N, C-alpha and C positions, 0 to 999 in steps of 0.2 A: 655317349654312355660306355661303351666299349667294354661289358657286361658290369658296371657301376652303375649306381645311380647319376641320372644326370647332373645331378648339382657337383659330382665328383671333378668337371670340367671346368676350369676357372677362365674367364676369357682371355686372361694374359696369357696362358699356355696355349691355346688353341692355334693361334698363328704359327707358333714354333712346331706342334705335333704336324700339322697342315702341309709345311715347308719340307718337314723331313720326309712325310710320306710322297711327295711330288720329287724330290729329290732322290730317293729310293728307287723310283719307278724309271724316272731318266737313264740312270745307270745300267738299269736291268734290261735295257731295250733297245732297239735302234729309232731315237727321235726323229722327226719330221718339222720342223718348223713351220707355221702357218701365218700367215697374214693378216696381216691386221684387219533363307528360305524358312521355309519352316522346316522346323524340328517335326522328326520323323520316328515314329514309336519305333523302337528297339524290338524287332522280331515280330514284326505287323505280318500278320496272315495273308494282307490282300497284297503285299509287296512281290516284288518278279522273284524269281529263283535268282543265287547269286550264283555268277560264274565260280568255276573253280580258278585257284591261283595261275599265272603265268606259266606254262608248259607242264601243267598238271590236268588231266582228261576228269570229265565229269564223273563224279561219283569217287574219284580217287582222293587218297588221303596222305598227307605226310608220312614218311617212316616211321612205324613206330606208334602211331597216335591213330584213335578211334574217332570216325567222322560222327562229331553228335550234332551237327547242323550250324549253320550261321550265325555267329552271334547278331550281327548286324544286317539289315537287306540294302539300305539306301546310305548314301555317302554322310558321315555323320563329324560333327567338329566339337571336338572337348577342348577347356581352357584352363588354366589354374597358375598361381604362385608358388614356386616350391624354392626350399632354402638353396643358397649359394655359399661356397666357401669363403670367397672374399669378396661380396657386393652384398647389396641390400636383397637382391630374389633375382627369379628366373622367371619370366613369364611365356609358359609353355602353350603355346597352342598345336593340336595333334588332330590333323582330321584322317579319318579311316575310309576309304572307297570301299564300294563292295566288289569290285574286280581285284581286291588282296594288295592293293598297293597303299602306302600311306605317305603323307608329306607332314613335317612338323617344323615349326618355327620357335628357337630359343633368342629372348630378348634378356641379356644380362644389364641390369638398371643399377645405378647406386654403384658404380663402379668407383675406385679411388682417383680415377681421372673425370668423374662427372660424365662419363661420356657413355652411351649406351650402346651395346654391340649386340647385332642380330645374326645367327646363324639361320640357314634352312636346311634341313636333310630329306631324303627320303629313302623308300624303302618297300618293302613288303612284309604283311604281315601274316599269320596262322594261328590256326586254335591252338588253345593248352593242353595241358593232359586231360584225360577222361575226366571226368566228375569234378571237373574245375570251369571256373567261367574265368579264366585267364586267356589271354593273347601276348604272344609276342612278337615284337617288331625286330625286324631283320634289315639293315642296312649295308652301306657300303662298308669295305675294311674291317667287316666283323664289328661292326656296332648293333646294338642288339638292346633290348630293353625288353621288360617284363610288366605287365599290369592286369589286374583283374577286376570285371564289374562287381563291385559292392552295392550296385543297384541299377535299375535300366537307366541311369541316365549319369552313373558316375564311374570314373576309373580310378583306380589305386595304384600308385606305383608301388614294385616289388622289389625287394634287394633280387643279387643273383641267383639266389636259392628259392626264389618263387615264393619269399616268406613277406609277410607285410614288415614295413620298415619301423624298429620301432625307435618311435620319437614323438613329443608332443607338437612339432612342427607340422605343417600341411603336405600332404604328398598327395593330394586329390586332386582330378581334372574334372571339371563336370561340362556336360552336354549343353551346347549355345543353342538358343532359338536359328539363331545366322548359321550359314554354312559360311566358312571361309575355305576358299581352295587354295589360299596360301601360292598365289602366282608373284612371288617373289623371286628375283633374280638370284641364282646360288649357283656354286661349282657343281659341275656334271660332267660325269664320264660316261661315255657309250659307244656303242659302234653304229656308225656310220655309212649309209650307203648312198649313192646318187645315180639315179638312171633315168633318162630320156627328159630331164629337167624337174623330175621330182627325188627330192630327197628326204629321208627317214632317218631318227636319230634314236637307238635303243637302250633305254639307260640301263647303267649295268646292274643297278642296285634294284629293279624291280622286275627287269626282264620286260618290260612293256615298250613296244614300238611308236614311237609318234610321229608325224609329219612335221616337217621343218617348215616355217613360214619365211617368204622369201622377204618379207621386211626385216629390217634392222640389217644384220650380218648373215644373213640365210643365205644370200646370193654369194658372199663370199666363202662361207661353208661349202658351199658346191664347187666352186670356182676351185678350192684348196683340193678337193677331192678328185676333182676332172685332172689335176696336171698331175697326179700319181700315175705311175707308170704300172699300172695293175688289172686284171681282166676285169670285166665288166659286172657290176655286182657284188665285187670282193667288199666284203665289210671292213672298215678301219677303225682302232678306237681312237677315240679324241676325246678331249679335254676343252670345255665351252664354258662361259659363263652365260646362262640364259635362263628363261623362266618356261612356267608350263602354263597356257592359258586358251581358254573355251572361247568359242567364238562360232559364229553362225547360228541357223536353225533347221535343226536341231542341235544345239550345242556340242562341236566339235574340237577335243582338246589338240593344241601343237607347240613346237617348241621355239619360241621366239629367242634367237640367237644375239645376246648381246657384245659377244667377244669371243674370239678364237684363241685357244693356248698352245696346243700342239696335238702331236698325234703319233702311232706305233703302229707300224706292220706285224704281222703275223703274232699278236699278242691277244690273248682271251681276256675276256672281264673278269676272270678269278684270278687274273695276277695281282 
């Protein structure tokens, strides 16, 4: 969205944008080649207290904002079809987590080549301005979006100024009875640490750290890290293709690595 409605990004332009970003990153740093439910009522008093966003102490608020309470207390999935500039529509699925992270799937259908294009992104969300029901989605590379709760189970997409989009077309996402964890494989970058056989991946756009499964390419990720001549426990920025999936009882999310791309030493997530 990049401070514009989602529909402004056409599927034909997304690969070019992604490629340009990665090329710029590669020129800027030293690259290291790597080897190959039931619906829950909003604001339920019976639900557990919502934890603060990653890196924020309990009771603290984002700069310049008043803490007016969490808009949701348990994971919620919203879905809708919004307009597309050069396709028939975009199926948007947005899942908000009570730990202040989100994942979104955008499926562009009715394209000129008759092929669907699916993209998954993730990030953190925060409360809107005081006196409003707005929420802001913050993703990687300054991707953002504004929404507001027009009812307990409906989110409305807003423009970059926080105003309702003036159109007769649909910009609403409706809460679903079934939670969609959005466990698709997607491109992610984050900080990797591997010590004593345990590997973790902290996604840059959320700040949340996950254990890395040894399945698929998880061991290869740990091996690539171990070959670097760095102090034990030093975080390394890496790009992977992977998914976030929950398993076990109680369910615990972990990263499933499908492919390794590259890594960069001495590079913060903010670059």
